[in-house]
GUMARFI-619622 format. One line per field, with one value per residue (C-alpha): residue number from 1; residue in three letters; x, y, z. Coordinates in nm, 4 decimals, m for minus. Each point is the difference from the previous one (the first is absolute). Layout:
N
pos: c(NUM, ...);
code: c(ALA, ...);
u: c(X, ...);
v: c(Y, ...);
w: c(Z, ...);
% end
This chain:
439
pos: c(1, 2, 3, 4, 5, 6, 7, 8, 9, 10, 11, 12, 13, 14, 15, 16, 17, 18, 19, 20, 21, 22, 23, 24, 25, 26, 27, 28, 29, 30, 31, 32, 33, 34, 35, 36, 37, 38, 39, 40, 41, 42, 43, 44, 45, 46, 47, 48, 49, 50, 51, 52, 53, 54, 55, 56, 57, 58, 59, 60, 61, 62, 63, 64, 65, 66, 67, 68, 69, 70, 71, 72, 73, 74, 75, 76, 77, 78, 79, 80, 81, 82, 83, 84, 85, 86, 87, 88, 89, 90, 91, 92, 93, 94, 95, 96, 97, 98, 99, 100, 101, 102, 103, 104, 105, 106, 107, 108, 109, 110, 111, 112, 113, 114, 115, 116, 117, 118, 119, 120, 121, 122, 123, 124, 125, 126, 127, 128, 129, 130, 131, 132, 133, 134, 135, 136, 137, 138, 139, 140, 141, 142, 143, 144, 145, 146, 147, 148, 149, 150, 151, 152, 153, 154, 155, 156, 157, 158, 159, 160, 161, 162, 163, 164, 165, 166, 167, 168, 169, 170, 171, 172, 173, 174, 175, 176, 177, 178, 179, 180, 181, 182, 183, 184, 185, 186, 187, 188, 189, 190, 191, 192, 193, 194, 195, 196, 197, 198, 199, 200, 201, 202, 203, 204, 205, 206, 207, 208, 209, 210, 211, 212, 213, 214, 215, 216, 217, 218, 219, 220, 221, 222, 223, 224, 225, 226, 227, 228, 229, 230, 231, 232, 233, 234, 235, 236, 237, 238, 239, 240, 241, 242, 243, 244, 245, 246, 247, 248, 249, 250, 251, 252, 253, 254, 255, 256, 257, 258, 259, 260, 261, 262, 263, 264, 265, 266, 267, 268, 269, 270, 271, 272, 273, 274, 275, 276, 277, 278, 279, 280, 281, 282, 283, 284, 285, 286, 287, 288, 289, 290, 291, 292, 293, 294, 295, 296, 297, 298, 299, 300, 301, 302, 303, 304, 305, 306, 307, 308, 309, 310, 311, 312, 313, 314, 315, 316, 317, 318, 319, 320, 321, 322, 323, 324, 325, 326, 327, 328, 329, 330, 331, 332, 333, 334, 335, 336, 337, 338, 339, 340, 341, 342, 343, 344, 345, 346, 347, 348, 349, 350, 351, 352, 353, 354, 355, 356, 357, 358, 359, 360, 361, 362, 363, 364, 365, 366, 367, 368, 369, 370, 371, 372, 373, 374, 375, 376, 377, 378, 379, 380, 381, 382, 383, 384, 385, 386, 387, 388, 389, 390, 391, 392, 393, 394, 395, 396, 397, 398, 399, 400, 401, 402, 403, 404, 405, 406, 407, 408, 409, 410, 411, 412, 413, 414, 415, 416, 417, 418, 419, 420, 421, 422, 423, 424, 425, 426, 427, 428, 429, 430, 431, 432, 433, 434, 435, 436, 437, 438, 439);
code: c(MET, SER, ASP, PRO, ALA, PRO, ARG, ARG, ASP, VAL, VAL, ILE, VAL, GLY, GLY, GLY, ILE, GLY, GLY, LEU, SER, THR, ALA, LEU, ALA, LEU, THR, ARG, LYS, GLY, LEU, SER, VAL, ARG, VAL, LEU, GLU, ARG, ALA, SER, THR, PHE, GLU, GLU, VAL, GLY, ALA, GLY, LEU, GLN, LEU, ALA, PRO, ASN, CYS, THR, ARG, ILE, LEU, HIS, GLU, TYR, GLY, LEU, LEU, GLU, GLU, ALA, GLU, ARG, LEU, GLY, VAL, LEU, PRO, GLU, SER, MET, VAL, MET, LYS, ASP, ALA, LEU, ASP, ALA, SER, GLU, LEU, THR, ARG, LEU, ASP, LEU, ARG, ASP, VAL, LYS, GLN, LYS, TYR, GLY, PHE, PRO, TYR, LEU, VAL, ILE, HIS, ARG, SER, ASP, LEU, HIS, GLY, LEU, LEU, VAL, ARG, ALA, CYS, ARG, ARG, ARG, ASN, VAL, ASP, LEU, VAL, THR, ASN, GLN, LYS, ALA, VAL, GLY, TYR, GLU, SER, HIS, PRO, SER, GLY, ALA, ARG, VAL, LEU, CYS, GLU, ASP, GLY, HIS, VAL, GLU, GLU, ALA, GLU, VAL, VAL, ILE, ALA, ALA, ASP, GLY, LEU, HIS, SER, ALA, ALA, ARG, ARG, LEU, LEU, VAL, ASP, ASP, GLU, PRO, VAL, ASN, SER, ALA, TYR, VAL, ALA, TYR, ARG, GLY, ALA, VAL, PRO, ILE, ASP, LYS, VAL, ARG, GLU, ASN, ASP, VAL, SER, GLU, THR, ASP, VAL, VAL, VAL, TYR, VAL, GLY, PRO, ARG, CYS, HIS, PHE, VAL, GLN, TYR, PRO, LEU, ARG, GLY, GLY, GLU, MET, PHE, ASN, GLN, VAL, ALA, VAL, PHE, GLN, SER, PRO, LYS, ALA, LEU, ALA, GLY, GLU, ASP, ASP, TRP, GLY, THR, PRO, ASP, GLU, LEU, GLU, ALA, ALA, PHE, ALA, ASN, THR, CYS, GLN, GLN, VAL, GLN, GLN, GLY, MET, PRO, LEU, MET, TRP, ARG, ASP, ARG, TRP, TRP, ARG, MET, PHE, ASP, ARG, ASP, PRO, ILE, ASP, ASN, TRP, VAL, HIS, GLY, ARG, ILE, ALA, LEU, LEU, GLY, ASP, ALA, ALA, HIS, PRO, PRO, LEU, GLN, TYR, MET, ALA, GLN, GLY, ALA, ILE, MET, ALA, ILE, GLU, ASP, GLY, TRP, VAL, LEU, ALA, GLU, HIS, ILE, GLY, ALA, GLN, ARG, PRO, THR, ARG, THR, ASP, THR, GLY, SER, GLY, VAL, ASP, TRP, ASP, ALA, ALA, LEU, ALA, ALA, TYR, ASN, ALA, VAL, ARG, PRO, PRO, HIS, CYS, ALA, ARG, VAL, ILE, THR, THR, ALA, ARG, THR, TRP, GLY, ALA, LEU, TRP, HIS, LEU, ASP, GLY, ILE, PRO, ARG, ARG, GLN, ARG, ASN, THR, LEU, LEU, ARG, ASP, ARG, ASP, ILE, HIS, ASP, TYR, ALA, TYR, THR, ASP, TRP, ILE, PHE, GLY, PRO, THR, ALA, LEU, THR, PRO, ASP, GLU, GLU, PRO, ASP, LEU, TYR, PRO, THR, ARG, SER, LEU, ASP, GLU, VAL, GLU, THR, GLU, GLU, PRO, ALA, ILE, ARG, ASN, GLY, THR, ALA, ALA, GLY, VAL, GLY, VAL, ALA, THR, PHE, ALA);
u: c(15.4815, 0.2513, 0.3707, 0.1572, 0.1759, 0.3761, 0.2278, 0.1516, 0.3430, m0.1538, m0.3357, m0.0967, m0.2768, m0.1872, m0.1152, 0.0439, 0.2483, 0.2964, m0.0873, m0.0706, 0.3029, 0.2206, m0.1548, 0.0781, 0.3591, 0.0668, m0.1438, 0.2299, 0.2863, m0.1340, m0.1907, m0.3498, m0.2323, m0.3425, m0.1852, m0.2675, m0.2651, m0.2578, m0.2678, m0.2127, 0.1601, 0.3274, m0.0954, 0.0860, m0.2048, 0.0981, 0.0900, 0.3263, 0.3637, 0.3119, 0.2937, 0.3354, 0.2998, 0.1321, m0.3140, m0.0518, 0.3609, m0.1039, m0.3218, 0.2134, 0.2259, m0.3074, m0.1248, m0.3062, 0.0742, m0.1507, m0.3279, 0.0049, 0.0482, m0.2991, m0.2134, 0.1216, 0.1166, 0.3466, m0.0497, 0.2050, 0.0659, m0.0534, m0.1113, m0.0293, m0.2302, m0.1142, m0.3499, m0.1087, 0.0936, 0.0752, 0.3413, 0.2638, 0.2782, 0.2165, m0.0157, 0.1782, 0.0238, m0.0830, 0.1160, 0.3408, m0.0248, m0.0280, 0.3093, 0.1968, m0.0952, m0.0623, m0.3568, m0.3300, m0.2187, m0.3335, m0.3426, m0.2321, m0.3186, 0.0835, m0.2336, 0.1624, 0.3482, m0.1318, m0.1740, 0.3164, 0.1922, m0.2688, 0.0219, 0.3797, m0.0051, m0.2429, 0.2229, 0.2821, m0.2183, m0.0060, m0.2496, m0.2581, m0.2223, m0.2952, m0.1990, 0.3105, 0.0465, 0.3322, m0.0334, 0.3428, 0.3552, 0.2676, 0.3646, 0.2065, 0.3576, m0.0976, m0.2887, m0.3104, m0.3716, m0.3107, m0.2953, m0.3256, m0.3327, m0.1704, 0.2412, 0.2315, 0.3748, 0.2145, 0.3689, 0.2884, 0.3716, m0.0785, m0.3143, m0.0302, m0.2495, m0.1452, m0.3088, m0.0275, m0.0186, m0.1493, 0.2417, m0.0219, 0.3606, 0.1355, m0.0831, 0.2790, 0.2492, m0.1392, m0.2876, m0.1170, m0.3181, m0.0861, 0.0658, m0.3064, 0.0912, m0.3476, m0.0224, m0.2632, m0.0274, m0.3061, 0.0196, m0.2013, 0.0882, m0.2509, m0.0349, 0.2031, m0.3114, m0.1166, 0.2935, 0.0669, m0.1971, 0.2134, 0.3444, 0.1985, 0.3033, m0.0453, 0.3763, 0.1506, 0.0016, m0.1036, 0.0100, m0.1432, 0.1599, m0.1794, m0.0237, m0.0690, m0.1267, 0.0968, m0.1766, 0.1421, m0.1219, 0.1193, m0.1372, m0.0269, m0.0779, 0.1384, m0.1613, m0.3536, m0.0201, 0.0957, 0.1303, m0.0365, 0.1179, m0.0893, 0.2040, m0.0511, 0.0681, m0.3014, m0.0838, m0.2030, 0.3040, 0.2107, m0.2696, 0.0045, m0.3495, m0.0772, m0.2168, 0.2600, 0.0684, m0.3694, m0.1336, m0.0781, 0.3695, 0.0928, m0.2093, 0.1362, 0.3630, m0.0209, m0.2391, 0.2633, 0.1850, 0.0225, m0.2620, 0.1788, m0.0214, m0.3578, m0.1016, 0.1291, m0.1549, m0.3552, 0.1471, 0.1639, m0.1500, m0.1832, m0.0882, 0.3546, 0.3241, 0.3476, 0.1560, 0.3740, 0.2304, 0.3627, 0.2351, 0.3338, 0.2898, 0.1528, 0.3478, m0.0729, m0.2571, 0.1103, m0.0939, 0.1661, m0.1545, m0.2760, 0.0512, m0.2161, m0.0662, m0.1959, m0.2296, 0.0570, 0.3570, m0.0219, m0.3464, 0.0584, m0.2117, m0.0826, 0.1894, 0.2946, m0.2224, 0.2379, m0.2119, m0.0753, 0.3391, 0.1869, m0.1907, 0.0892, 0.3626, 0.0013, m0.0871, 0.2475, 0.2863, m0.0729, m0.0193, 0.3261, 0.1854, m0.1431, 0.0966, 0.3550, 0.0489, m0.0981, m0.1629, m0.0171, m0.3240, 0.0341, m0.2385, m0.0607, m0.0514, 0.0785, 0.3706, m0.0264, 0.2192, m0.2876, 0.2064, 0.2267, m0.2820, m0.2113, 0.3019, 0.0859, m0.3624, m0.0100, 0.3226, m0.1158, m0.3781, m0.0776, 0.2399, m0.1294, m0.3659, 0.0649, 0.1249, m0.3193, m0.2266, 0.1696, 0.0269, m0.3704, m0.0799, 0.2247, m0.1345, m0.3580, 0.0809, 0.1502, m0.3082, m0.2387, 0.1636, m0.1948, 0.0872, 0.3567, 0.1468, m0.2297, 0.1395, 0.3551, m0.0716, m0.1493, 0.3049, 0.2310, m0.1897, m0.0261, 0.3777, 0.0574, 0.1238, m0.2339, 0.2898, 0.1457, m0.0057, 0.1807, m0.3235, m0.0887, 0.3315, m0.0090, m0.3428, m0.0487, 0.3335, 0.0712, m0.1117, 0.2930, 0.0871, 0.2556, 0.0361, 0.3034, m0.2127, m0.2486, 0.0462, 0.0447, m0.3194, m0.1394, 0.1351, m0.1992, m0.0584, m0.1684, m0.2982, 0.1389, 0.2696, m0.2599, m0.0861, m0.3512, m0.1728, m0.0760, 0.2582, 0.0765, m0.1083, 0.1034, m0.2614, 0.0410, m0.1676, 0.1937, 0.3458, 0.2334, m0.2488, 0.1845, m0.1256, m0.0383, m0.0648, m0.2970, m0.2171);
v: c(25.7430, m0.2539, 0.0550, m0.1872, m0.3245, 0.0437, m0.0757, m0.3471, m0.1144, m0.2524, m0.0297, m0.3466, m0.0282, m0.3268, m0.1689, m0.3599, m0.2500, 0.1666, 0.3524, m0.0935, m0.2242, 0.2766, 0.2554, m0.2314, m0.0546, 0.3730, 0.0970, m0.2587, 0.2118, 0.3140, 0.1529, 0.1451, m0.1481, 0.0722, m0.2633, 0.1090, m0.2605, 0.0582, m0.2171, 0.1065, m0.2550, m0.1840, m0.3545, m0.2720, m0.2404, m0.3371, m0.3247, m0.1767, 0.1073, m0.2143, 0.1532, m0.1678, 0.0260, 0.3107, 0.1743, m0.1625, 0.0989, 0.3657, m0.0461, m0.1476, 0.3072, 0.2229, m0.2005, m0.1191, m0.3641, m0.1485, 0.1815, m0.1002, m0.3638, 0.0179, 0.1445, m0.2378, m0.3577, m0.1560, m0.2750, m0.3182, m0.0440, 0.1555, m0.2646, 0.0217, m0.2486, m0.0598, 0.1439, m0.2743, m0.3127, 0.1439, m0.1702, 0.1691, 0.1750, 0.1576, 0.1569, 0.2274, m0.1031, 0.3379, m0.1044, m0.0678, 0.3309, 0.1776, m0.1807, 0.0891, 0.3667, 0.0785, 0.1222, m0.1706, m0.0203, 0.1502, 0.0241, 0.2770, 0.1719, 0.3225, 0.2030, m0.1439, 0.1051, 0.3405, 0.0489, m0.0989, 0.2675, 0.2646, m0.0640, 0.0123, 0.3312, 0.1522, m0.1036, 0.1937, 0.3073, m0.0302, 0.2555, m0.2131, 0.2116, m0.1351, 0.1318, 0.1400, m0.0930, 0.1102, 0.1355, 0.1520, 0.0157, 0.2696, m0.0156, 0.3054, 0.0396, m0.0077, m0.2434, m0.1192, 0.0651, m0.2119, 0.1609, m0.1402, m0.0263, 0.2277, 0.2799, 0.0018, m0.0613, m0.2190, 0.0861, m0.1955, m0.0528, m0.3165, m0.1529, m0.3780, m0.1093, m0.3322, 0.0585, m0.3359, m0.1467, 0.3179, 0.2385, 0.3626, 0.0545, m0.2725, 0.2211, 0.2346, m0.2747, m0.2087, 0.0072, m0.3590, m0.1938, m0.3121, m0.3257, m0.2241, m0.3653, m0.1162, m0.1933, 0.0590, m0.1018, m0.1046, m0.0267, m0.1751, 0.0252, m0.2009, m0.1438, m0.3175, m0.2071, 0.0505, m0.1970, m0.2663, m0.2614, 0.0700, m0.1415, 0.2987, 0.0567, 0.2146, 0.0189, 0.0759, 0.2477, m0.2044, 0.1157, m0.2064, 0.1000, m0.0754, 0.0985, 0.3753, m0.0091, m0.0630, m0.0349, 0.0934, m0.1047, 0.0743, 0.0695, 0.3479, 0.1633, m0.2695, m0.2685, 0.1360, 0.1135, m0.1656, 0.2023, m0.1037, 0.1742, m0.1085, 0.1535, m0.0612, 0.1384, 0.1749, m0.0805, 0.3223, 0.2027, m0.1653, 0.0861, 0.3652, 0.0006, 0.2452, m0.2351, m0.2571, m0.2242, m0.0710, m0.2959, m0.2045, 0.0210, m0.1058, m0.3142, m0.0865, 0.0535, m0.2559, m0.2481, m0.2720, 0.0388, m0.2587, m0.0730, 0.2034, 0.3146, m0.0729, m0.0198, 0.3497, 0.1709, 0.0506, 0.2049, 0.2633, 0.3486, 0.0674, 0.3676, 0.1337, m0.0981, 0.1453, 0.0472, m0.0560, 0.2753, 0.0844, 0.2583, m0.0322, 0.0681, 0.3473, 0.0807, 0.3408, 0.0630, 0.3470, 0.3414, 0.2707, m0.0322, m0.2359, m0.3769, m0.2900, m0.2917, m0.3255, m0.0643, 0.3529, m0.1095, m0.3755, m0.1557, m0.3738, m0.2930, m0.2056, m0.3207, 0.0793, 0.1130, 0.2950, 0.3065, 0.1189, m0.1242, 0.2145, 0.3068, m0.0731, m0.0527, 0.3320, 0.1942, m0.1936, 0.0639, 0.3723, 0.0267, m0.1899, 0.2385, 0.2949, m0.1566, m0.0671, 0.3780, 0.0591, 0.3309, 0.2814, 0.1953, 0.3761, 0.2915, m0.0205, m0.3694, m0.3655, 0.0216, m0.2875, 0.0135, m0.0946, m0.0021, m0.2639, m0.2050, m0.0045, m0.0808, m0.2985, m0.1197, 0.0471, m0.1930, m0.3240, m0.0323, 0.0351, m0.2810, m0.2354, 0.0648, m0.0325, m0.3519, m0.0801, 0.1416, m0.1945, m0.3173, 0.0193, 0.0080, m0.3009, m0.1903, 0.0620, m0.1317, m0.3126, m0.0616, 0.0209, m0.2302, m0.2652, m0.3086, m0.1318, 0.3182, m0.0661, m0.3525, 0.1311, 0.2541, m0.2683, m0.2205, 0.2891, 0.0922, m0.3600, m0.0323, 0.2891, m0.0950, 0.1303, 0.1789, 0.1544, 0.3755, 0.1062, 0.1591, 0.1837, 0.1338, 0.3076, 0.1058, m0.1379, 0.1252, 0.3419, 0.3003, 0.1630, 0.3568, 0.0505, m0.1515, m0.2065, m0.1727, m0.1257, m0.3795, m0.1937, m0.0888, m0.3540, m0.2577, m0.0706, m0.3026, m0.0293, m0.2326, m0.1399, m0.1701, m0.1974, m0.3475, m0.1357, m0.3159, 0.1778, 0.1504, 0.3610, 0.2610, 0.3588, 0.2414, 0.3749, 0.0525, m0.2670, 0.0448, 0.1692, 0.0114, m0.0314, m0.1146, 0.3003, 0.0213, m0.2001, 0.2627);
w: c(2.7783, 0.1316, m0.0476, m0.2930, 0.0817, 0.0522, m0.2937, 0.0157, m0.1149, m0.2372, m0.1719, m0.1217, m0.2568, 0.0436, 0.3187, m0.1079, 0.1369, m0.1730, 0.1097, 0.3614, 0.0429, m0.1419, 0.2353, 0.2894, m0.1193, m0.0367, 0.3365, 0.1574, m0.1355, 0.1622, m0.2943, 0.0117, m0.2625, m0.1436, m0.2055, m0.2484, m0.0814, m0.2719, 0.1648, 0.2949, 0.2337, 0.0379, m0.0888, m0.2509, m0.2085, m0.1400, 0.1683, 0.0754, m0.0235, 0.0190, 0.1871, m0.0599, 0.2377, m0.1767, 0.1305, 0.3395, 0.0754, m0.0373, 0.1996, 0.2791, m0.0066, 0.0281, 0.2994, m0.1939, m0.0816, 0.3142, m0.0619, m0.3678, 0.0973, 0.2347, m0.2789, m0.2704, m0.0455, m0.0155, m0.2611, 0.0183, m0.3714, m0.3379, m0.2473, m0.3769, m0.1739, m0.3551, m0.0458, m0.2392, 0.1964, 0.3491, 0.0110, 0.2145, m0.1938, 0.2702, 0.3442, 0.2440, 0.3646, 0.1546, 0.3463, m0.1532, m0.1897, 0.3369, 0.1250, m0.3124, m0.0301, 0.3655, m0.0450, m0.0850, m0.3078, 0.1044, m0.1617, 0.1165, m0.1096, m0.1831, 0.2207, 0.3142, m0.1117, m0.1014, 0.3333, 0.1845, m0.1890, 0.0624, 0.3747, m0.0064, m0.1887, 0.2478, 0.2887, m0.1666, m0.0663, m0.3790, m0.1305, m0.1837, m0.2249, m0.2020, m0.2996, m0.1681, m0.3638, m0.1523, m0.3528, m0.0514, 0.1295, m0.0109, 0.1037, 0.0900, 0.1352, 0.3658, m0.0082, m0.1816, m0.0198, m0.0426, m0.1745, 0.1356, m0.1781, 0.2539, m0.0949, 0.2969, m0.0191, 0.2252, 0.0335, 0.1500, m0.0344, m0.1943, m0.1487, m0.0284, m0.2657, 0.1136, m0.2112, m0.1707, m0.3490, m0.1508, 0.1737, m0.1066, 0.1107, m0.2278, m0.2976, 0.1129, m0.0812, m0.2839, m0.2481, 0.0306, 0.0578, 0.2025, m0.1854, m0.0242, 0.0614, m0.1128, 0.3278, 0.2637, 0.3663, 0.1972, 0.3781, 0.2667, 0.3684, 0.2032, 0.3535, 0.0321, 0.0782, m0.3594, m0.1408, 0.2631, m0.1949, m0.3071, m0.0710, 0.1324, 0.2187, 0.3105, 0.0574, m0.3433, m0.2842, m0.3031, m0.3620, m0.2850, m0.3314, m0.3233, m0.3648, m0.0054, 0.3611, 0.3608, 0.3337, 0.3436, 0.3448, 0.3538, 0.3502, 0.1531, 0.3361, 0.2244, m0.2123, 0.0389, m0.3648, m0.3274, m0.2941, m0.3637, m0.3171, m0.3540, m0.2837, m0.3712, m0.3441, m0.1508, m0.3644, m0.0137, 0.1064, m0.2670, m0.2551, 0.1063, 0.1525, 0.2800, 0.2065, 0.1000, 0.2948, 0.0571, 0.2060, m0.3114, m0.0930, 0.3530, m0.0307, m0.3426, 0.1057, 0.2819, m0.1617, m0.0442, 0.3289, 0.2788, 0.2633, 0.2682, m0.2136, m0.1027, 0.3663, 0.0597, m0.3003, 0.1418, 0.2855, m0.2187, 0.0132, m0.3286, 0.0484, m0.0434, m0.1634, m0.0403, m0.3425, 0.0145, m0.1225, 0.0578, m0.1522, m0.1720, 0.2395, 0.0074, 0.1298, 0.1536, 0.2730, 0.1115, m0.1411, 0.2091, 0.3447, m0.1151, 0.0204, m0.1118, 0.2325, m0.0127, m0.2941, m0.1291, m0.0726, m0.0551, m0.0311, m0.0514, m0.1017, 0.3064, m0.0750, 0.2277, 0.2906, 0.0466, m0.0844, 0.3541, 0.1157, m0.2520, 0.1188, 0.3624, m0.1017, m0.1885, 0.3135, 0.2144, m0.2453, m0.0221, 0.3778, 0.0489, m0.2298, 0.1911, 0.3314, m0.1193, m0.0326, 0.3643, m0.1041, 0.2533, m0.0009, m0.0420, 0.0328, m0.3747, m0.0540, 0.0572, m0.0788, m0.2475, m0.3093, m0.2249, m0.3188, 0.1517, 0.1538, m0.3156, m0.2166, 0.2208, m0.0101, m0.3768, m0.0496, 0.1605, m0.0125, m0.3744, m0.1057, 0.2688, m0.0765, m0.3742, 0.0749, 0.1857, m0.2720, m0.2785, 0.2082, 0.0846, m0.3701, m0.0628, 0.2981, m0.1121, m0.3475, 0.1585, 0.2132, m0.2936, m0.2549, m0.1905, m0.2029, m0.0066, 0.1599, 0.2983, 0.0329, m0.0273, 0.2726, 0.2229, m0.0440, 0.0810, 0.3162, 0.1222, m0.0306, 0.2425, 0.3466, 0.2703, 0.1711, m0.3130, 0.0587, m0.3164, m0.1200, 0.3223, 0.1332, m0.2247, 0.1258, 0.3545, 0.1347, 0.1569, m0.2024, m0.1794, 0.0976, m0.2773, m0.3491, 0.1065, 0.2663, m0.2581, m0.0250, m0.3200, m0.1811, m0.0056, m0.2468, m0.3152, m0.2181, m0.3351, m0.0020, m0.3251, 0.2102, 0.1967, m0.1254, 0.0451, m0.1110, m0.3277, m0.2388, 0.0869, m0.2498, m0.0253, 0.1206, m0.0157, 0.3353, 0.1846, m0.1516, 0.2437, 0.2875, 0.3292, 0.3356, 0.2267, 0.3698, 0.1244, 0.1630);
% end
């Protein structure tokens, strides 16, 4: 029988982007880390991710940005268009964004980012363990335990639960359930040659926003692949039916959209789809020596394109607070004052991520308006100056380490203030909706 693996300072449950990036951040501060992954391999599924400057700044610090840029694409612009008539509503000049914030806006395949992080963790001797499903957590005065499905127990000074939307650790803090948005996403990443005859941009991130639906397109993998995402509200979900988000609903949702969207629809994968859930924000992520991270703490809707970014930020913030202590390792442990480090993490990350969760909900509502509120939204967006960063400064800037570093939130305007060619009417959905960051 082989000897048991040595105890690590930190055990992280979940080998996704959040868990791996946190493992990397903590080893950079001198800690030993084990990552438990429930699957048989460390790999990701899905398609594209958008990484704003608040994330590429951290990848640069980790020495990973150059590799990420080789694997991904640096788009020139982000363009929002109306899904019904294809007219342009607003855009961000992403080359200017890099100049303003110091770091680029990058799009990358999820599996490429994940693989990059796996390689970085292996270079730093992170203990990556597969086939380990966590079923329970326990905190005690000197550390924490993870109870695994196979019966064995992992112990460490601290346990980080990066175990996703259905986190078992979250139940230690709150008795809540995922919130069903009734929206569903279809994806379709294909070789670029399959779309070159269509009316697409190979240099931009383009989102078409329409009534109860939107459609996103951008290049991946150095321009060799093209990513598409179709999102729509499911009538079956609203009716309480179990079988919702099916391909027939996809077709119906986009039936009246513009030619550019119609050209992309045949390329969407029809054998799988992703139902969109988030959770209400919570203001405490720490239970003794157990801390939530990533989607376990703050699963968002996708409209802000900040889900993976927030998880990467979580790990960076925790590691920075550990590093600020300059802990001295002893014969009995890491020397980290975990109470202080977790308290500092818990003071700044929940309020920030609550902002992102609630803004994503608002931004999604704004995208999906119909009727006169849609026209009011379009007028508001067309009036925006291309170099107006009032709506991105709070999110694209440096990640706050303390609550006092958190920037002011974006300004808001009621759609009722916007005049269109038709008389404005009050609408419960539109009233009070503010323009959030364009991401």
